[in-house]
C-alpha positions, 0 to 999 in steps of 0.5 A: 859508499855514498858515505865515503864519496859525500867524505871524498867529496869534501875533502877535495873541496877543502883541499882546494879552498886551502890552496886558495887561501894559501895562493892569496897569502903568498907574497911570492904569486907567480908560478902558484898554480890556479886552485881547482874549485871543483870537478864540474867547474872550469878551473879559477886564474888567481892573481895577486895584486899589490898596491899602496894605496892609503886609506880611505881610497883603499876601500874604494879599490877593494870595492872595485875588485870585490865587485870584479870577483863576484861578476867573473866565474873564471879570475879571481883577484887578491889584493895586497897592500904593502907600503908606499916606500917599500912596495917597489924595492919588494917588487924588484926583489920578489921578482929577482927571486922568482917571485912576486904578484902578478900585477901592482899599481906603482907610481909611475916615476918608478917605472923606468928602474924596474923595466931596466931591471926586468922586473915589470913586462912591455905591454904595448901590444896588450891592450887595443889602441882604442883603449889606450887612446882613450886615456889622458895622454900626459897620464899614459906618457908617465907610464912610458919609457923611451926606446931608440926609436919611439916609447915602450908602455910599462903600465897602465895609468888607471888614475893620475895626480897633478898640481893646482891652486888650493885657496880658502874661498871665505877670503875671496869675494871674486875669482881667484887670481889667473896669473901671477901678477895677480896672485902676488897682489892679491897674496900681499893684500891678504897678508899680515905680518903684524898679527901673531901668528902672522896670516900670510896670503900665499904660502908656497913650497919651492921644492922642485916637484912644486915649481918645476911648470914654471921652468917651462913657462919660462921657456927653459928646457932641461933636454930637447925633443931629441933627448939632448941636454939643452939646460946650459944651451937653448934652455939656459935663458928660461932657466935663469928667468925661472930661478930668478923668479923663485929667488925673489919669491923667496925673499918676498917678506909678504910671502912664505915661499921656502923650500922648507916644506914642513915650514910651509905645510905648518903654516897652512895646517894651523890656518896661518895661510890662505893659498898654496900650490899642491898635488891633488892627492892632497885634497882631502887635507885641504877639504879637512883644513877649510871645509866648504870653503876649499877652493880648487883653481888652475896654476896662474898662468905666467903674466911674463908672456902669458904662458901656462905653466907645465906641472908634472903628472904622475900616475897610478899605473898597473904594471904586470910582473915580467915572469907571468904566463899567457893565460895570467897575462890574458886574465890580468888584461881583462882586469885592466880594461875593467879598471879603465871602464867607464863604471870603474873610472867614475867609482875612483873619482866618487873615491877622490881619485882623478880618473885617466879616462878622457870620455869620462864626463865628469859633470855628469857622474852621479853621486859625486861630492860637489867639491870633488867634482869641481876640483876634478874638472881643474885638475884635468885641465892641468893634466891636459896642459902638464907633461909626465913626469920624468920615470928612467932611472937616470931621471931619478938618480941623476937628473932630478938630484942636479936640478934640485942642487941648482935651484937650492944653490940659489935660494941659499944665496950661495950662487947666482942663477947664471952660475947655478945653471953653469954648474947643474949643465956640467954636473949633468954632462959629466954624470952622463958621459957626455962631452962638455958645453961648447 
């Protein structure tokens, strides 16, 4: 009888283990019952988390999940990697078919379409305001969508990404340039077009995501605070000035400024350029490029009026599958609060990610590479003066394309700035179903 009971206990344990493995491997985890670990143990809630973080940051995320699982007897997080190009569409498809993960970490600009399709859950009431209030406002704003009266939260940002000035410190005896006039003067002085290949003091990718912060520094606007389109109205003068400035950079023979991002990247990676604007997620590439001489500084202020640029701030936000039940929601919220805790945010900083927790004292976190720490202080300052990257389907499908075309038409010499602004405003009004500008 004892032998039979022992065999039965082994069989139950084996079946429970198979259930846990099957849940972890399934891409359609929602609706899968939590496996029973044993008759004397409490049922464990298993949550599948999708992500698209690259190496080596994914190792830091895996370590956080492992630490959480070891310290939590009631919840098990199963991490599954997806490609960055497919994770949003994969999630949308899986949820529409009744499955998908319980949670996912997504770029904030993708949340609008998922929210509109009902794939992800509004989570304003799930986390206490005291937790959300500790996060950088621009990072949190990137996970919010406008409503008729205010905004709704669809994700919790655990890291953020924004722009700064990268430069090779070996070529600077003093501090890097703090305004655009100094930037151009220093860049032209460092440029040597007679060498083969030429050396560029400044290489700028003029695409919209790298330069739109200066649109706002010039006083340009696309929409006003009430979400009315004002590009061709109150925002016109600033938009035209911004486009004229980009045009002057593009035509400056002593600066490599181009909308051909590949050409700019090639110049940087072959040591032919000494300064550029780029996102914080690119820091690893510049550390490899310039080693101990990599420097990060705030984007130069616009000399015209001494105004700071307002770059976009993108978030990596944890979202919840709209179909999960109350027990899974509660377990997911507990895990999210763990990810935005001081210890977890410090680990993300050590891995080179930009933490969203404002109360984290970047200067006092132990075990951080000095280059990473110094850069993080700069990026946090930029995020404080930046603005959330637009995340609605309308912004991604309509507005971004119209602004990109407006900029490209000027840089290619097809339209003067004034006409480019008029055409973009008219195109937006047509596609958004608005009345023509007065």
